[in-house]
C-alpha positions as CSV (number, residue, x, y, z in Angstrom):
1,M,-130.7,73.6,-51.6
2,R,-129.8,70.3,-53.1
3,S,-130.5,69.6,-56.7
4,W,-131.4,65.8,-57.5
5,P,-130.6,64.2,-60.6
6,A,-133.2,63.9,-63.2
7,S,-134.0,60.4,-62.2
8,E,-134.4,61.1,-58.6
9,A,-136.2,64.9,-59.3
10,E,-139.6,63.5,-58.6
11,D,-138.7,61.1,-55.8
12,P,-135.5,62.1,-53.9
13,P,-134.3,60.0,-51.0
14,V,-136.0,61.1,-47.6
15,L,-137.8,59.8,-44.8
16,R,-140.5,57.6,-46.2
17,E,-143.6,56.3,-44.8
18,P,-144.2,52.6,-44.2
19,D,-146.2,51.9,-47.3
20,Y,-143.1,53.1,-49.3
21,F,-141.2,49.8,-48.2
22,E,-144.3,47.7,-48.9
23,D,-143.9,44.4,-47.1
24,R,-140.0,44.4,-47.3
25,E,-138.3,43.2,-44.1
26,L,-136.3,46.4,-43.0
27,S,-133.0,46.4,-41.2
28,L,-132.9,48.4,-37.7
29,I,-129.9,50.7,-37.9
30,Y,-130.1,53.0,-34.8
31,V,-132.4,53.9,-31.7
32,A,-132.1,57.7,-31.1
33,K,-133.2,58.5,-27.5
34,K,-133.3,62.2,-27.9
35,L,-135.2,64.3,-30.4
36,K,-132.0,66.2,-31.1
37,E,-130.1,63.0,-32.0
38,A,-133.1,61.8,-34.3
39,L,-133.2,65.1,-36.2
40,A,-129.5,65.1,-36.9
41,L,-129.6,61.5,-38.0
42,E,-132.3,62.1,-40.3
43,K,-130.3,65.1,-41.7
44,L,-127.3,62.8,-42.4
45,L,-129.3,60.0,-43.7
46,T,-130.9,62.5,-46.1
47,D,-127.8,64.2,-47.4
48,S,-126.4,60.9,-48.0
49,G,-129.2,60.1,-50.6
50,L,-130.6,57.1,-48.5
51,D,-134.3,56.1,-48.1
52,Y,-135.3,55.6,-44.7
53,L,-137.9,54.9,-42.1
54,V,-138.3,56.1,-38.7
55,E,-141.1,54.6,-36.1
56,P,-141.2,55.8,-32.5
57,D,-141.2,52.5,-30.2
58,R,-140.6,51.4,-26.8
59,Y,-137.1,50.4,-25.4
60,S,-135.7,49.7,-21.8
61,G,-133.3,52.0,-20.6
62,G,-131.5,52.7,-17.2
63,I,-128.9,50.8,-15.1
64,I,-130.1,51.0,-11.7
65,F,-133.8,51.9,-12.3
66,R,-135.0,50.3,-15.4
67,S,-137.9,52.0,-17.0
68,E,-139.6,51.7,-20.4
69,R,-138.9,54.7,-22.8
70,I,-140.1,55.7,-26.2
71,G,-137.4,56.2,-28.9
72,A,-137.1,56.9,-32.5
73,F,-136.2,53.5,-34.5
74,F,-134.5,54.1,-37.8
75,Y,-134.8,51.5,-40.5
76,V,-133.4,51.0,-44.2
77,A,-133.9,48.4,-46.8
78,P,-131.4,45.5,-46.5
79,E,-129.6,46.5,-49.6
80,D,-128.9,50.1,-48.3
81,E,-127.8,48.7,-44.8
82,E,-124.1,48.7,-45.3
83,K,-124.1,52.2,-46.7
84,A,-126.2,53.4,-44.0
85,R,-123.9,52.1,-41.1
86,T,-120.9,53.5,-43.0
87,T,-122.6,56.9,-43.1
88,M,-123.5,56.9,-39.7
89,R,-120.1,55.8,-38.6
90,S,-118.3,58.6,-40.7
91,G,-120.8,61.1,-38.9
92,G,-119.8,59.8,-35.4
93,Y,-123.0,57.5,-34.7
94,K,-122.5,54.0,-33.5
95,P,-125.2,51.8,-35.7
96,Y,-127.3,49.4,-33.7
97,Q,-126.3,45.8,-33.1
98,A,-128.5,43.1,-32.3
99,S,-127.5,41.3,-29.1
100,M,-126.8,37.7,-29.3
């Protein structure tokens, strides 16, 4: 069991509800396509002390037969984006990059 520093004891970094981030613009860092993948990434981000948001959303998948699917979209506050991306890379994940 992880023990939190006194300043974080009441509010440790975890999966957050949208209200926690208020009206701030969040950075999309990952789209998990499978539940197992999403749960593993949640653990990695929590263990790294990051606040993050996960929301289900639709994405297009498939090469030959395109279809709409549901994935877990991971977001962080802009000031945590670089730490989150570095953490993900060290955990073997490829962070989301917007296509140009």
